[in-house]
Backbone bond lengths (Angstrom), bond angles and torsions (degrees), N, CA, C in turn:
res aa  C-N    CA-C-N  psi(-1)  N-CA   C-N-CA  omega(-1)  CA-C   N-CA-C  phi
1 X - - - 1.454 - - 1.492 109.35 -
2 X 1.337 113.81 125.12 1.437 122.32 -179.97 1.524 111.11 -58.39
3 X 1.349 113.75 -34.49 1.487 121.78 -179.65 1.518 109.16 -53.74
4 X 1.327 117.05 -41.31 1.456 121.09 -174.73 1.548 111.78 -65.76
5 X 1.323 117.01 -18.56 1.457 119.80 179.75 1.531 109.95 -67.43
6 X 1.309 118.57 -18.18 1.451 119.51 -179.19 1.533 116.34 -102.34
7 X 1.348 115.19 9.19 1.470 118.80 -175.44 1.500 110.35 -78.73
8 X 1.349 117.32 118.65 1.488 120.08 178.91 1.534 109.91 -64.58
9 X 1.326 115.34 134.08 1.466 120.84 178.73 1.517 113.98 -54.88
10 X 1.302 117.51 -43.34 1.484 120.99 179.98 1.520 111.92 -57.74
11 X 1.321 114.79 -45.77 1.453 120.57 178.23 1.501 113.49 -63.50
12 X 1.329 116.39 -43.82 1.452 121.31 176.43 1.477 111.91 -59.61
13 X 1.326 118.35 -42.56 1.441 119.90 -179.14 1.521 111.52 -69.70
14 X 1.334 119.89 -29.82 1.450 121.97 172.13 1.513 111.57 -64.12
15 X 1.304 117.61 -39.80 1.437 122.18 179.91 1.536 110.34 -68.71
16 X 1.311 117.36 -39.60 1.437 122.87 178.26 1.514 110.46 -63.60
17 X 1.308 114.81 -42.30 1.525 120.67 178.41 1.491 110.66 -66.13
18 X 1.414 115.19 -41.86 1.431 118.15 -178.68 1.518 114.57 -63.21
19 X 1.346 116.07 -23.00 1.458 122.34 176.91 1.533 113.65 -83.26
20 X 1.309 113.73 2.37 1.458 118.23 176.53 1.526 116.07 89.69
21 X 1.354 116.87 7.96 1.473 121.55 178.08 1.517 106.86 -78.26
22 X 1.291 115.27 121.80 1.497 120.80 -177.18 1.522 111.33 -142.99
23 X 1.308 114.34 -171.40 1.456 118.47 174.83 1.519 112.20 64.51
24 X 1.338 113.95 -144.52 1.459 121.88 -175.70 1.521 113.94 -60.91
25 X 1.374 113.34 -37.17 1.499 117.09 -177.40 1.541 107.89 -67.25
26 X 1.317 119.07 -47.36 1.412 122.27 179.84 1.552 109.14 -61.96
27 X 1.334 115.89 -42.42 1.482 118.45 178.77 1.503 111.36 -62.47
28 X 1.255 119.12 -39.29 1.455 123.14 -179.30 1.515 109.39 -61.94
29 X 1.390 115.69 -49.70 1.467 119.25 -178.68 1.578 109.21 -63.97
30 X 1.286 117.56 -42.41 1.523 121.18 178.98 1.478 108.09 -60.93
31 X 1.311 119.95 -49.52 1.439 122.59 -177.79 1.524 112.22 -63.37
32 X 1.299 118.60 -36.18 1.460 125.87 178.62 1.542 109.88 -61.95
33 X 1.301 116.05 -42.25 1.448 122.63 -175.90 1.523 113.67 -83.65
34 X 1.347 117.15 -21.91 1.447 120.92 -173.22 1.511 111.02 -82.39
35 X 1.331 114.33 149.86 1.458 122.61 173.83 1.557 113.92 57.35
36 X 1.303 116.29 30.55 1.499 120.20 175.17 1.524 108.27 -78.61
37 X 1.308 115.05 142.33 1.474 120.54 179.37 1.519 108.96 -136.53
38 X 1.348 115.82 155.79 1.453 118.66 176.45 1.559 108.73 -150.64
39 X 1.351 112.87 157.47 1.435 118.27 170.44 1.568 109.04 -138.45
40 X 1.280 115.49 173.60 1.456 119.15 -174.01 1.529 109.07 -127.47
41 X 1.308 116.68 140.42 1.462 123.30 175.32 1.476 111.74 -107.18
42 X 1.317 117.46 124.14 1.527 122.52 178.07 1.432 107.22 -129.53
43 X 1.332 121.14 119.72 1.426 125.65 176.19 1.592 108.37 57.23
44 X 1.282 117.97 36.53 1.484 123.57 177.98 1.534 113.91 77.58
45 X 1.293 118.21 4.76 1.476 122.26 176.58 1.507 109.02 -100.30
46 X 1.294 117.95 130.85 1.456 121.95 176.14 1.504 114.33 -93.97
47 X 1.322 118.61 137.75 1.427 122.60 175.92 1.546 107.97 -79.40
48 X 1.311 116.02 170.49 1.437 119.88 169.21 1.474 111.85 -66.52
49 X 1.365 116.22 155.86 1.446 120.17 177.17 1.519 108.94 -72.74
50 X 1.287 117.78 146.62 1.449 122.73 177.37 1.512 110.29 -139.66
51 X 1.354 114.04 149.44 1.485 118.54 179.89 1.499 111.40 -67.13
52 X 1.318 116.42 143.62 1.484 122.04 173.85 1.554 106.37 -108.19
53 X 1.340 112.48 115.32 1.438 118.89 -174.62 1.552 112.08 -111.13
54 X 1.309 115.47 3.73 1.434 119.85 179.54 1.542 106.82 -149.77
55 X 1.309 116.11 165.98 1.456 127.79 -177.65 1.545 110.98 81.25
56 X 1.321 111.91 155.00 1.474 118.73 177.13 1.544 102.96 -122.50
57 X 1.327 118.61 128.38 1.445 124.05 -178.04 1.533 109.99 -49.76
58 X 1.361 115.78 135.94 1.451 124.24 178.75 1.499 112.79 -59.40
59 X 1.316 118.15 -28.23 1.471 122.31 -174.84 1.527 113.24 -72.53
60 X 1.285 115.42 -23.57 1.478 118.09 -169.52 1.564 110.23 -75.64
61 X 1.288 116.58 130.22 1.472 120.57 -174.02 1.532 110.32 -68.82
62 X 1.322 119.24 -20.43 1.434 122.08 -179.39 1.538 111.96 -83.32
63 X 1.326 120.06 -1.93 1.427 122.83 -176.27 1.540 112.45 -51.71
64 X 1.341 119.94 -54.19 1.470 120.55 179.43 1.578 112.28 -60.20
65 X 1.376 116.16 -38.00 1.467 119.59 179.88 1.551 110.17 -66.76
66 X 1.283 115.53 -42.15 1.490 116.58 176.90 1.480 114.25 -66.67
67 X 1.352 116.84 -33.74 1.454 119.86 175.16 1.550 110.70 -62.05
68 X 1.363 115.58 -45.90 1.467 118.84 178.37 1.507 112.07 -60.93
69 X 1.344 117.56 -37.37 1.434 119.70 178.10 1.482 108.96 -66.62
70 X 1.321 119.81 -38.41 1.475 123.66 -178.67 1.537 112.87 -64.40
71 X 1.313 114.90 -40.97 1.495 118.08 -176.18 1.539 111.86 -93.56
72 X 1.302 118.53 1.10 1.478 122.19 -172.10 1.531 112.63 -51.64
73 X 1.381 117.89 -40.92 1.434 118.87 -175.83 1.507 112.11 -97.85
74 X 1.343 119.49 15.38 1.455 122.28 177.15 1.533 112.72 -53.58
75 X 1.349 120.42 -44.86 1.487 118.87 -176.93 1.516 110.03 -59.66
76 X 1.308 121.27 -30.41 1.479 123.58 177.87 1.510 113.42 -73.89
77 X 1.336 114.71 -20.43 1.528 119.82 -173.33 1.496 113.39 -96.06
78 X 1.329 116.95 -9.34 1.515 119.70 -178.97 1.493 109.57 -115.49
79 X 1.354 113.59 153.55 1.439 119.02 177.58 1.539 110.48 -100.11
80 X 1.304 116.75 50.03 1.455 125.15 -178.27 1.520 106.80 -143.21
81 X 1.358 113.32 161.04 1.430 118.88 168.36 1.496 107.74 -68.90
82 X 1.303 119.21 138.39 1.437 122.59 -176.90 1.514 111.84 -131.93
83 X 1.368 114.48 129.05 1.459 119.19 179.40 1.562 106.21 -117.24
84 X 1.306 115.70 126.87 1.439 118.87 -177.34 1.501 110.16 -127.86
85 X 1.324 115.87 133.55 1.448 124.34 176.74 1.487 109.49 -143.16
86 X 1.300 120.10 116.44 1.515 123.03 -178.31 1.531 108.06 52.23
87 X 1.340 118.94 -120.97 1.455 120.93 -178.58 1.533 112.57 -97.95
88 X 1.339 118.02 8.50 1.467 123.18 -177.73 1.512 108.02 -98.53
89 X 1.318 118.83 130.37 1.405 121.71 177.92 1.521 108.87 -132.36
90 X 1.286 119.10 129.67 1.484 123.19 175.85 1.498 110.33 -121.54
91 X 1.308 113.92 134.10 1.445 121.36 177.56 1.526 108.31 -109.53
92 X 1.326 115.95 134.04 1.447 120.03 -177.08 1.526 107.44 -119.46
93 X 1.351 116.17 132.53 1.475 118.04 179.70 1.545 105.76 -153.46
94 X 1.351 115.21 140.73 1.456 121.11 178.37 1.528 109.12 -77.65
95 X 1.251 114.85 144.44 1.486 122.96 -179.16 1.556 108.50 -118.16
96 X 1.306 114.42 127.59 1.513 114.80 -179.30 1.494 108.52 -108.80
C-alpha cells in the first residue's frame, strides 16, 4: 500500500506499543526502523545520505502486519462507518 510509505516511524511504534507488543519483539521492530538512511542515484551521481523517518521497507515480511497494527484503531478515529479487510478500507457516509 502506497499509503504505508508515509507512515511516521514514531507513530507506528506508538501503535505497536498500544497493542501490547513489548520486550524483544518491540525492541526488534524499533531497532529495525531506527537510524535508517537512504540516498538517490541520478545519472550516476549519488545524493547525500538522508535519514528515513517514515515508510517500512517493502522487503520486510512484517510490512502487512505492521500496516494492520497502524490502522487498527481507524474506525474509532473517523465519524463514518468503516469496513476493513486486509489492506482494503472503505468509509461510508451519507451525503445530503
